[in-house]
Residue frames relative to the residue before (quaternion, step in Angstrom):
aa qw qx qy qz dx dy dz
X 1.0000 0.0000 0.0000 0.0000 0.00 0.00 0.00
X 0.3230 -0.7540 0.5381 0.1940 3.59 -0.81 0.93
X 0.5845 -0.6159 0.4096 0.3336 3.53 -1.07 0.85
X 0.6500 0.5441 -0.3085 0.4316 3.61 0.98 -0.86
X 0.7118 0.4701 -0.2460 0.4603 3.56 1.06 -0.72
X 0.7476 0.3110 -0.1911 0.5548 3.60 1.23 -0.28
X 0.3372 -0.7841 0.4858 0.1884 3.59 -0.19 1.26
X 0.6012 0.5783 -0.3611 0.4169 3.58 1.07 -0.63
X 0.7049 0.4613 -0.2667 0.4683 3.60 1.14 -0.45
X 0.5427 0.5971 -0.4027 0.4322 3.61 1.27 -0.06
X 0.4768 -0.6773 0.4754 0.2965 3.61 -0.76 1.02
X 0.5968 -0.6101 0.3911 0.3444 3.54 -1.02 0.81
X 0.6213 0.5449 -0.3598 0.4332 3.62 1.01 -0.70
X 0.6245 0.5265 -0.3335 0.4708 3.63 1.06 -0.70
X 0.6426 0.5202 -0.3119 0.4681 3.57 1.03 -0.84
X 0.6601 0.5027 -0.3033 0.4686 3.58 0.92 -0.88
X 0.6845 0.4868 -0.2881 0.4598 3.55 0.81 -0.95
X 0.6273 0.5383 -0.3286 0.4568 3.59 1.03 -0.78
X 0.6774 0.4777 -0.2925 0.4768 3.57 0.91 -0.91
X 0.6386 0.5418 -0.3299 0.4357 3.58 0.98 -0.82
X 0.6449 0.5212 -0.3162 0.4609 3.58 1.07 -0.76
X 0.7326 0.4328 -0.2283 0.4731 3.60 1.08 -0.68
X 0.7911 0.3130 -0.1218 0.5113 3.57 1.07 -0.72
X 0.3185 -0.7962 0.4798 0.1856 3.62 -0.15 1.24
X 0.6508 0.5125 -0.3325 0.4507 3.61 0.96 -0.75
X 0.6244 0.5264 -0.3233 0.4781 3.57 1.03 -0.80
X 0.6598 0.5224 -0.2964 0.4515 3.55 0.94 -1.01
X 0.6790 0.4695 -0.2926 0.4826 3.59 0.84 -0.92
X 0.6161 0.5527 -0.3339 0.4511 3.58 1.07 -0.69
X 0.6171 0.5475 -0.3412 0.4506 3.55 1.05 -0.80
X 0.6881 0.4869 -0.2783 0.4604 3.53 0.94 -0.96
X 0.7131 0.4403 -0.2871 0.4639 3.62 0.73 -0.95
X 0.6380 0.4934 -0.3503 0.4764 3.63 1.01 -0.63
X 0.6217 0.5310 -0.3473 0.4593 3.61 1.01 -0.67
X 0.6467 0.5145 -0.3007 0.4761 3.55 1.02 -0.86
X 0.6471 0.5190 -0.3188 0.4585 3.57 0.95 -0.85
X 0.6393 0.5128 -0.3247 0.4721 3.61 0.96 -0.81
X 0.6721 0.4932 -0.3105 0.4568 3.59 0.90 -0.79
X 0.6944 0.4962 -0.2730 0.4440 3.56 0.99 -0.89
X 0.8094 0.2599 -0.1050 0.5160 3.55 0.98 -0.84
X 0.2234 0.8170 -0.5053 0.1651 3.59 1.20 0.54
X 0.2633 -0.7553 0.5846 0.1360 3.52 -0.98 0.95
X 0.8058 0.0386 0.0187 0.5906 3.58 1.18 -0.52
X 0.7210 -0.4399 0.3015 0.4426 3.56 -1.29 0.03
X 0.5920 0.5696 -0.3761 0.4285 3.59 1.09 -0.61
X 0.6437 0.5137 -0.3161 0.4710 3.60 0.98 -0.82
X 0.6389 0.5140 -0.3212 0.4738 3.61 1.01 -0.79
X 0.6363 0.5271 -0.3178 0.4650 3.59 1.03 -0.84
X 0.6502 0.5071 -0.3144 0.4704 3.60 0.92 -0.87
X 0.6432 0.5261 -0.3163 0.4577 3.62 0.93 -0.86
X 0.6836 0.4768 -0.2822 0.4750 3.55 0.85 -0.99
X 0.6507 0.5276 -0.3156 0.4457 3.56 0.98 -0.83
X 0.6490 0.5051 -0.3143 0.4741 3.62 0.95 -0.84
X 0.6821 0.4740 -0.2962 0.4715 3.57 0.90 -0.85
X 0.6147 0.5334 -0.3431 0.4689 3.61 1.06 -0.73
X 0.6667 0.4840 -0.3165 0.4702 3.59 0.90 -0.83
X 0.6143 0.5418 -0.3442 0.4588 3.55 1.08 -0.77
X 0.6435 0.5238 -0.3182 0.4584 3.59 0.89 -0.93
X 0.6795 0.4961 -0.2898 0.4563 3.58 0.86 -0.98
X 0.7060 0.4705 -0.2630 0.4594 3.59 1.04 -0.70
X 0.7629 0.3415 -0.1793 0.5188 3.57 1.18 -0.44
X 0.8669 0.1236 -0.0407 0.4811 3.56 -0.30 -1.28
X 0.3404 -0.7370 0.5153 0.2746 3.60 1.00 -0.67
X 0.5985 -0.6118 0.3918 0.3377 3.55 -1.13 0.63
X 0.6390 0.5289 -0.3632 0.4243 3.66 0.90 -0.68
X 0.6790 0.4703 -0.2845 0.4866 3.62 0.95 -0.88
X 0.6242 0.5192 -0.3389 0.4753 3.58 1.03 -0.74
X 0.6166 0.5439 -0.3485 0.4499 3.60 0.97 -0.72
X 0.6581 0.5046 -0.3069 0.4670 3.59 0.92 -0.86
X 0.6981 0.4952 -0.2654 0.4438 3.58 0.91 -0.97
X 0.7443 0.3918 -0.2065 0.4999 3.59 1.09 -0.75
X 0.3291 -0.7497 0.4866 0.3046 3.55 1.31 -0.43
X 0.5127 0.5770 -0.4445 0.4546 3.56 1.16 0.74
X 0.5369 -0.6394 0.4148 0.3617 3.61 -0.97 0.60
X 0.6284 -0.5465 0.4117 0.3701 3.54 -1.20 0.62
X 0.6671 0.5165 -0.2959 0.4480 3.53 0.95 -0.92
X 0.6347 0.5231 -0.3160 0.4730 3.55 1.06 -0.82
X 0.6537 0.5078 -0.3074 0.4695 3.59 0.96 -0.85
X 0.6575 0.5032 -0.3176 0.4622 3.57 0.93 -0.84
X 0.6328 0.5085 -0.3320 0.4805 3.61 1.07 -0.70
X 0.6135 0.5802 -0.3411 0.4130 3.58 0.97 -0.91
X 0.7929 0.2940 -0.1311 0.5174 3.55 0.93 -0.93
X 0.4441 0.6792 -0.4520 0.3703 3.56 1.26 0.42
X 0.7811 -0.3611 0.2457 0.4462 3.53 -1.35 0.01
X 0.7955 0.2534 -0.1301 0.5349 3.59 0.88 -0.88
X 0.2626 0.8113 -0.4928 0.1733 3.59 1.23 0.38
X 0.0087 0.7773 -0.6284 0.0277 3.50 -1.13 0.75
X 0.0390 -0.8585 0.5113 0.0122 3.58 0.54 1.21
X 0.4906 -0.6087 0.5192 0.3453 3.54 -1.20 0.57
X 0.6322 -0.5297 0.4016 0.3981 3.58 -1.23 0.37
X 0.6401 0.5270 -0.3332 0.4489 3.58 0.98 -0.80
X 0.6771 0.4780 -0.2949 0.4756 3.62 0.89 -0.88
X 0.6527 0.5079 -0.3072 0.4708 3.59 0.93 -0.91
X 0.6426 0.5141 -0.3261 0.4652 3.62 0.98 -0.76
X 0.6345 0.5255 -0.3338 0.4580 3.60 0.95 -0.80
X 0.6598 0.5066 -0.2983 0.4680 3.57 0.97 -0.91
X 0.6628 0.5268 -0.3020 0.4381 3.54 0.84 -1.04
X 0.6511 0.5228 -0.3242 0.4446 3.60 0.90 -0.87
X 0.6539 0.5020 -0.3079 0.4750 3.58 0.95 -0.82
X 0.6938 0.4736 -0.2916 0.4575 3.58 0.83 -0.96
X 0.6467 0.5124 -0.3220 0.4643 3.61 0.94 -0.75
X 0.6299 0.5278 -0.3217 0.4704 3.55 1.01 -0.81
X 0.6134 0.5449 -0.3422 0.4579 3.58 1.07 -0.73
X 0.7139 0.4122 -0.2421 0.5118 3.60 1.09 -0.64
X 0.5836 -0.6228 0.3602 0.3766 3.57 1.24 0.16
X 0.4863 0.6228 -0.4555 0.4101 3.60 1.23 0.32
X 0.2722 -0.8179 0.4904 0.1282 3.57 -0.40 1.25
X 0.8019 -0.0811 0.0717 0.5875 3.59 1.00 -0.74
X 0.7492 -0.4301 0.2710 0.4247 3.58 -1.29 0.21
X 0.6047 0.5676 -0.3687 0.4199 3.62 1.09 -0.58
X 0.7259 0.4123 -0.2518 0.4897 3.62 1.18 -0.39
X 0.5445 0.6024 -0.3925 0.4319 3.55 1.31 0.25
X 0.0855 -0.7968 0.5979 0.0176 3.55 -0.85 1.01
X 0.1173 0.7756 -0.6062 0.1314 3.55 -0.33 1.26
X 0.2185 -0.7790 0.5764 0.1150 3.56 -0.71 1.08
X 0.1069 -0.7609 0.6376 0.0559 3.56 -0.78 1.02
X 0.0962 -0.8323 0.5459 0.0069 3.51 -0.36 1.29
């Protein structure tokens, strides 16, 4: 059985990335939800979810090599930041967020809409 012919055999990350590439609203939602989880995290699980959403967003859009060039941070450092045990500094996280928001057409904080429920 080929992986492409059986959706049950396609890894969930591939499915998420594929949808993000096709659906701008879904893609933007991944980014804003990831940011909301990072900003309002109650525990390590919330931080992990936020990093995971942003990592998937990066993989579906700009990619780590291009993000590294734009932020002047190493690809390996960026991948660690958004990995399972990532612990980015505020300065590095801010640099990444600015690049990702600009990719979605958000010019500054006044144009960012994140609902924290």
